[in-house]
C-alpha positions in Angstrom: 64.7 114.4 0.2 68.4 115.1 0.9 69.6 113.4 4.0 72.9 115.2 4.2 75.7 113.9 6.4 74.1 111.5 8.8 77.3 110.3 10.4 76.5 112.0 13.7 73.5 109.6 14.1 75.8 106.7 14.5 76.3 107.6 18.2 72.5 107.2 18.7 72.4 103.7 17.3 70.2 104.6 14.3 70.8 102.4 11.3 71.5 104.4 8.2 72.1 103.1 4.7 75.3 103.5 2.8 75.8 105.5 -0.3 74.4 102.8 -2.5 71.3 102.3 -0.3 71.7 98.5 -0.1 73.5 97.3 3.0 72.3 98.9 6.3 74.6 99.5 9.2 73.5 97.1 12.0 73.8 99.2 15.1 70.4 98.5 16.8 67.9 100.5 14.7 66.2 98.8 11.8 65.4 101.2 9.0 65.8 100.9 5.3 65.8 103.5 2.6 66.3 107.2 3.0 65.7 108.9 6.3 62.1 110.2 6.7 59.9 111.6 9.4 58.6 108.1 10.2 59.4 106.8 13.7 62.2 104.3 13.5 62.5 101.0 15.4 65.1 101.4 18.2 66.8 98.7 20.2 67.4 100.5 23.5 70.2 98.3 24.8 72.1 98.6 21.5 71.5 102.3 21.4 72.8 102.8 25.0 75.8 100.6 24.3 76.6 102.6 21.1 76.2 105.8 23.1 78.5 105.0 26.0 81.0 102.7 24.3 81.5 104.2 20.9 83.2 107.5 20.1 80.7 109.8 18.5 82.1 112.1 15.8 82.5 115.7 16.8 79.6 118.0 16.0 80.0 120.5 13.2 81.4 123.8 14.2 78.8 126.4 15.1 77.9 128.9 12.5 77.9 132.6 13.3 74.5 134.0 14.0 74.9 136.9 11.6 75.3 134.4 8.8 72.3 133.2 7.1 71.6 129.5 7.8 71.1 127.5 4.7 67.7 125.7 4.4 69.4 122.3 4.4 71.0 123.0 7.8 67.8 124.4 9.3 65.9 121.4 8.2 68.6 119.1 9.5 68.5 121.0 12.9 64.8 120.7 13.1 64.9 117.0 12.4 67.6 116.6 15.0 65.5 118.3 17.7 62.4 116.2 16.8 64.4 113.0 16.9 65.9 113.9 20.3 62.5 114.5 21.8 61.3 111.2 20.4 64.3 109.5 21.8 63.7 111.1 25.3 60.1 110.0 25.2 61.1 106.6 24.2 63.5 106.5 27.1 60.8 107.5 29.5 58.3 105.1 28.0 60.9 102.3 28.1 61.7 103.1 31.8 58.0 103.2 32.6 57.5 99.9 30.8 60.5 98.4 32.5 59.1 99.4 35.9 55.7 98.1 35.0 57.2 94.9 33.7 59.3 94.6 36.9 56.2 95.2 39.1 54.1 92.8 37.0 57.0 90.3 37.1 57.2 90.7 40.9 53.5 90.3 41.3 53.6 87.2 39.0 56.5 85.8 41.0 54.6 86.4 44.2 51.5 84.8 42.8 53.6 81.9 41.5 55.3 81.6 44.8 51.9 81.5 46.6 50.6 79.0 44.1 53.7 76.9 44.4 53.5 77.1 48.2 49.8 76.1 48.1 50.6 73.3 45.7 53.4 72.1 47.9 51.1 72.2 50.9 48.4 70.4 49.0 50.9 67.8 47.7 52.3 67.4 51.2 48.8 66.8 52.6 48.1 64.5 49.7 51.3 62.6 50.3 50.5 62.4 54.0 47.0 61.0 53.2 48.5 58.5 50.7 51.0 57.4 53.4 48.2 56.9 55.9 46.2 55.0 53.3 49.3 52.9 52.4 49.7 52.2 56.2 46.1 51.2 56.4 46.4 49.0 53.4 49.5 47.4 54.9 47.5 46.7 58.1 44.6 45.4 56.0 47.0 43.1 54.1 48.5 41.8 57.3 45.0 41.2 58.7 44.0 39.6 55.4 47.0 37.3 55.5 46.2 36.3 59.1 42.5 35.6 58.1 43.7 33.6 55.1 45.9 31.5 57.4 43.0 31.0 59.8 40.7 30.1 56.8 43.3 27.6 55.6 43.5 26.0 59.0 39.7 25.9 59.2 39.6 24.4 55.7 42.1 21.7 56.8 40.0 21.0 59.9 36.9 20.8 57.7 38.6 18.5 55.3 39.6 16.3 58.2 36.1 16.4 59.6 34.8 15.6 56.2 37.1 12.6 55.8 36.0 11.3 59.3 32.4 11.9 58.4 32.8 10.0 55.1 34.5 7.2 56.9 31.8 7.1 59.6 29.1 7.3 56.9 30.8 4.4 55.0 30.9 2.3 58.2 27.3 3.1 59.0 26.3 2.3 55.4 28.0 -1.0 55.6 26.3 -1.7 58.9 22.9 -0.7 57.5 23.5 -2.8 54.4 24.4 -5.8 56.5 21.3 -5.2 58.6 19.2 -4.9 55.5 20.8 -8.0 54.1 20.0 -9.9 57.3 16.5 -8.5 57.4 16.0 -9.5 53.7 17.3 -12.9 54.4 15.1 -13.2 57.5 12.1 -11.8 55.6 12.6 -14.3 52.8 12.9 -17.1 55.3 9.8 -15.9 57.1 8.0 -15.6 53.7 8.9 -19.2 52.8 7.8 -20.3 56.3 4.5 -18.4 55.9 4.0 -20.0 52.5 4.7 -23.4 54.0 2.3 -22.6 56.9 -0.4 -21.4 54.5 0.1 -24.6 52.6 -0.3 -26.6 55.8 -3.3 -24.5 56.8 -4.9 -25.1 53.4 -4.4 -28.8 53.8 -5.8 -28.7 57.4 -8.8 -26.6 56.1 -9.5 -29.1 53.4 -9.4 -31.9 56.0 -11.7 -29.8 58.3 -14.0 -29.3 55.3 -14.2 -33.0 54.8 -14.9 -33.5 58.5 -17.5 -30.8 58.5 -19.1 -32.4 55.4 -19.2 -35.8 57.2 -20.6 -34.1 60.4 -23.2 -32.4 58.4 -24.3 -35.6 56.8 -24.5 -37.2 60.3 -26.6 -34.3 61.5 -28.9 -34.7 58.6 -29.3 -38.4 59.3 -29.9 -37.6 62.9 -32.6 -35.2 62.0 -34.2 -37.8 59.8 -34.1 -40.3 62.7 -35.5 -37.6 65.0 -38.3 -37.0 62.5 -39.1 -40.7 62.5 -39.0 -40.8 66.3 -41.4 -37.9 66.5 -43.8 -39.7 64.2 -43.6 -42.8 66.4 -44.2 -40.7 69.5 -47.3 -39.1 67.9 -48.7 -42.5 67.1 -48.2 -43.9 70.5 -49.4 -40.8 72.4 -48.6 -42.4 75.7 -45.6 -40.3 76.4 -47.7 -37.3 77.6 -48.7 -39.0 80.9 -45.9 -41.3 81.7 -42.2 -41.6 81.5 -40.4 -42.8 78.4 -40.0 -46.5 78.6 -38.3 -47.1 75.4 -34.8 -48.5 76.1 -33.4 -47.2 72.8 -34.7 -43.6 72.9 -34.6 -40.7 75.3 -37.1 -38.0 75.8 -38.4 -36.5 72.6 -38.7 -33.0 74.0 -34.9 -32.8 74.3 -34.4 -33.6 70.6 -31.8 -36.3 71.5 -31.6 -39.9 70.4 -29.8 -42.9 71.8 -26.6 -44.3 70.7 -28.4 -46.8 68.5 -30.1 -44.0 66.6 -26.8 -42.3 65.7 -25.2 -45.6 64.7 -23.8 -45.6 61.2 -26.1 -48.6 60.3 -29.1 -46.3 60.7 -27.8 -43.5 58.5 -29.6 -43.0 55.2 -29.0 -40.5 52.4 -32.0 -38.7 50.9 -32.2 -35.7 48.7 -35.0 -34.1 50.8 -33.3 -34.4 54.1 -33.3 -30.6 54.7 -37.0 -30.2 54.3 -37.7 -33.2 56.6 -35.3 -31.9 59.2 -37.2 -28.5 59.2 -40.5 -30.3 59.6 -39.0 -32.5 62.4 -37.9 -29.3 64.3 -41.4 -27.8 64.0 -43.3 -30.9 65.1 -40.9 -31.6 68.0 -41.2 -28.0 69.2 -45.0 -28.3 69.2 -44.8 -31.5 71.2 -42.4 -29.8 73.6 -45.0 -27.2 74.4 -47.8 -29.8 75.3 -45.9 -32.7 76.7 -44.2 -32.8 80.1 -40.5 -33.1 80.3 -38.8 -36.4 80.9 -36.6 -37.0 84.0 -33.0 -35.9 83.8 -31.6 -39.3 84.4 -33.0 -40.8 81.2 -31.6 -38.1 78.9 -28.3 -38.5 77.0 -26.7 -36.0 74.6 -26.9 -36.7 70.9 -23.2 -36.7 70.3 -21.0 -37.9 73.1 -17.7 -37.3 71.3 -15.8 -34.0 71.9 -15.3 -31.7 69.0 -11.7 -31.5 67.9 -10.4 -28.0 67.2 -7.7 -27.9 64.6 -4.9 -25.4 65.2 -3.5 -23.5 62.3 -0.2 -24.9 61.2 -1.0 -28.5 62.2 
């Protein structure tokens, strides 16, 4: 396809190649190779700048109408009209796009301003809340410091009370220990005294046992003498109707004998004294039922000595 003279397109900012077809003319429109019907890429700002700032070459002189237009010129004229229409449509589309972009940009700016204002209000509220919280934290820290001081004072008082309590407890412990030592000493002394007293009581009891044994022997001897006396009374038989005339014996019914009967010279030891004493008690009781009692003035007790009572510890 013959492109012809395309120098007039320079005013429109359309890139055309040179004669060699290698280096394009950088005036706003990127196209390589020969000129075709394909829609070229146009930089609008560069195109307007080239249109109003550069001197466009003068158009070719008009041809007379009676002359026949060569086919190359008619094709070139057709391409020129088509390109102008496309450029006008591009201008309108670019203006419409620019308006839409401006409107969209304005809307975006308004939205961004609204968002920014909302964010600023939110941040201000958040900052105010944080300031209130910080103020509350400061108040809490102040109260906490005061409580810590009070607790330290209380701890010091408690330590002082604890020291006093320990000192008092130590004193009381020493007092109690002294009392316990005294009590232990007294208890040991009392224990030794009780041991000594028990020893004395055992000695006294042994003495008393010996005395009791002697007294028992005397009682047995007296029973033996009483048995003999009862036999004598039974043989005589005269004591039923008259008073007792024996100077050495008293009334048999009282089971008492004179001082001569209990004399140590009349004491005798026998193995069967227990049985004889039982028989003597039985026979004397039988005589006591039948015989009359003797007068009170002739009676004397068997043992005139007072019984000694031993006290514990003597």
